[in-house]
C-alpha positions as CSV (number, residue, x, y, z in Angstrom):
1,M,53.5,164.1,32.1
2,R,52.0,162.8,35.3
3,S,51.3,159.1,35.8
4,A,48.1,157.8,37.2
5,H,50.1,156.7,40.3
6,D,51.3,160.3,40.9
7,T,47.7,161.6,40.6
8,L,46.5,159.0,43.0
9,S,49.2,159.9,45.6
10,Q,48.2,163.5,45.5
11,R,44.5,162.8,46.4
12,H,43.2,162.8,49.9
13,C,41.1,160.2,51.8
14,Q,37.4,160.9,52.3
15,P,35.2,159.4,55.0
16,R,33.8,156.1,53.7
17,R,31.3,154.1,55.6
18,G,28.9,151.5,54.4
19,E,29.0,148.8,51.7
20,Q,28.2,151.4,49.0
21,H,31.8,152.6,49.2
22,R,33.3,149.1,48.8
23,L,35.1,148.8,45.5
24,T,33.9,146.3,42.8
25,A,36.3,143.8,41.3
26,E,36.6,146.0,38.2
27,Q,37.5,149.1,40.3
28,V,40.0,147.1,42.3
29,A,41.7,146.0,39.1
30,A,41.9,149.6,37.8
31,F,43.4,150.8,41.1
32,T,45.8,147.8,41.2
33,A,47.1,148.8,37.8
34,Q,48.0,152.2,39.3
35,T,49.7,150.5,42.3
36,P,51.4,147.5,40.7
37,D,53.7,146.6,43.7
38,W,50.7,146.0,45.9
39,A,49.0,142.5,46.1
40,V,45.3,142.0,46.6
41,I,44.9,139.6,49.5
42,D,42.3,138.1,51.9
43,D,39.8,137.3,49.2
44,G,40.0,140.8,47.8
45,T,39.4,142.6,51.1
46,A,42.9,144.1,51.6
47,I,46.1,145.1,49.8
48,C,49.6,144.4,51.0
49,R,53.2,145.3,50.2
50,S,56.5,144.6,51.8
51,F,59.0,147.4,51.8
52,S,62.7,146.6,52.2
53,F,65.4,148.8,53.8
54,P,69.1,148.5,54.5
55,D,68.7,148.6,58.3
56,Y,66.5,149.2,61.3
57,Y,67.0,153.0,61.2
58,H,65.7,153.3,57.7
59,T,62.8,150.9,58.4
60,M,61.7,153.0,61.4
61,A,62.1,156.3,59.4
62,F,59.7,154.9,56.9
63,V,57.3,153.6,59.6
64,N,57.3,157.1,61.3
65,A,56.7,158.9,58.0
66,L,53.9,156.5,57.1
67,A,52.4,157.0,60.6
68,W,52.3,160.7,59.9
69,V,50.6,160.2,56.5
70,A,48.1,157.8,58.1
71,H,47.3,160.3,60.8
72,R,46.9,163.2,58.2
73,E,44.7,161.1,56.0
74,D,42.8,159.5,58.9
75,H,43.3,156.1,57.3
76,H,45.5,153.7,59.2
77,P,47.3,150.5,57.9
78,D,48.2,147.3,59.7
79,L,52.0,147.2,60.0
80,S,54.4,144.4,60.6
81,V,57.8,145.9,61.4
82,H,61.1,144.0,61.2
83,Y,64.7,144.9,61.2
84,N,65.0,145.7,57.5
85,R,61.5,145.6,56.2
86,C,58.0,146.7,56.9
87,V,54.9,144.9,55.7
88,V,52.0,147.3,55.1
89,R,48.3,146.2,54.8
90,F,45.4,148.4,54.0
91,S,41.7,147.6,54.2
92,T,38.7,149.8,55.0
93,H,36.9,148.1,57.9
94,D,34.0,150.5,57.7
95,V,33.1,149.3,54.2
96,G,34.0,145.6,54.7
97,G,36.7,145.5,52.1
98,L,38.7,147.8,49.9
99,S,37.9,151.5,49.3
100,E,39.5,154.2,47.2
101,N,41.2,155.3,50.4
102,D,43.3,152.1,50.6
103,F,44.8,152.8,47.1
104,I,45.3,156.5,47.9
105,C,47.4,155.6,50.9
106,A,49.2,152.8,49.1
107,A,50.3,155.3,46.5
108,K,51.4,157.7,49.3
109,A,53.4,154.9,50.9
110,D,55.1,154.1,47.6
111,S,56.1,157.8,47.3
112,L,57.7,157.7,50.8
113,A,59.8,154.7,49.9
């Protein structure tokens, strides 16, 4: 049986522009339930997660894989890269907050880790 997270990670981003695509608090809560390792930050306008790795090589392998996913989905995170961790932050600037694309990419990032 597939989990909601698995289904979310198999979806693809769609172009989202304008406030009509910004998620409501209820929608954010529903998507957060599907991506429980992610924290809603910045007054509800972004989601963030820190991924830990044993060393720099593994960190960079994750960063490169995530960059490929971001390019394919045309939805790009803000990254903070360190020796043994990477902090990933998603927000949809074109809607002024969170969109469904942020949670799709969060689920894809979880699948990479």
